[in-house]
Legacy VTK file of the C-alpha trace (Angstrom):
# vtk DataFile Version 3.0
C-alpha trace
ASCII
DATASET POLYDATA
POINTS 87 float
34.184 -35.149 20.341
37.345 -34.526 18.317
35.584 -35.530 15.094
32.695 -33.146 15.774
35.085 -30.217 16.279
36.872 -31.110 13.030
33.601 -30.933 11.125
32.728 -27.628 12.797
36.125 -26.190 11.838
35.700 -27.466 8.279
32.228 -25.930 8.082
33.496 -22.561 9.359
36.392 -22.599 6.874
34.119 -23.411 3.938
31.581 -20.770 4.971
34.333 -18.173 5.432
35.905 -18.902 2.074
32.488 -18.803 0.415
31.795 -15.447 2.046
35.119 -14.030 0.860
34.586 -15.291 -2.698
31.022 -13.971 -2.760
32.225 -10.598 -1.506
34.877 -10.439 -4.200
32.364 -11.273 -6.929
29.831 -8.588 -5.946
32.457 -5.958 -5.181
31.991 -4.118 -8.481
28.213 -3.724 -8.168
27.766 -3.277 -4.417
30.995 -2.248 -2.656
29.630 -1.757 0.883
28.017 -5.196 1.356
30.981 -6.779 -0.428
33.366 -5.392 2.170
31.167 -6.793 4.938
31.183 -10.253 3.366
34.949 -10.175 2.882
35.498 -8.935 6.446
33.116 -11.502 7.900
34.884 -14.294 6.050
38.246 -13.088 7.282
37.011 -12.903 10.872
35.564 -16.394 10.519
38.877 -17.778 9.338
41.232 -16.089 11.752
39.172 -15.509 14.895
36.934 -18.594 14.842
38.363 -21.419 12.718
42.053 -21.026 13.577
41.641 -20.958 17.387
39.212 -23.902 17.230
41.670 -25.861 15.093
44.636 -25.066 17.332
42.701 -25.922 20.487
41.506 -29.199 18.988
44.924 -30.272 17.727
46.859 -29.290 20.855
44.768 -31.343 23.277
46.860 -33.892 25.126
50.200 -32.408 24.084
52.727 -31.028 26.506
53.257 -27.357 25.666
56.581 -27.368 27.516
58.034 -29.485 24.687
57.361 -26.642 22.234
58.638 -23.762 24.380
62.167 -22.428 24.126
63.577 -23.102 27.593
67.169 -23.529 28.758
66.623 -27.265 28.941
65.399 -27.461 25.347
68.225 -25.218 24.120
70.750 -27.599 25.692
69.048 -30.549 24.010
69.234 -28.800 20.638
72.899 -27.916 21.130
73.731 -31.525 21.990
71.906 -32.772 18.900
73.840 -30.322 16.697
77.165 -31.490 18.143
76.315 -35.132 17.506
75.215 -34.507 13.887
77.775 -32.272 12.161
76.344 -33.317 8.761
73.335 -31.035 9.224
75.423 -27.865 8.992
LINES 1 88
87 0 1 2 3 4 5 6 7 8 9 10 11 12 13 14 15 16 17 18 19 20 21 22 23 24 25 26 27 28 29 30 31 32 33 34 35 36 37 38 39 40 41 42 43 44 45 46 47 48 49 50 51 52 53 54 55 56 57 58 59 60 61 62 63 64 65 66 67 68 69 70 71 72 73 74 75 76 77 78 79 80 81 82 83 84 85 86
């Protein structure tokens, strides 16, 4: 299932980039359709491909590890005290 979603994301990214490039190439001759192609490609990238990618890659990971909580702040402070070379 994970491989299928990767190919879908890749297909959406390629189609979006192709749409943006096509819109940029026809912009001089036909400005109205060009803007639609550029906008559609942008929507494809940011509202379709990115959420699919993030959902696919975050499966099985604990989101609490990536949140800034008091517990994680204490862990980071302890790590900084143990490694003074990083400053």
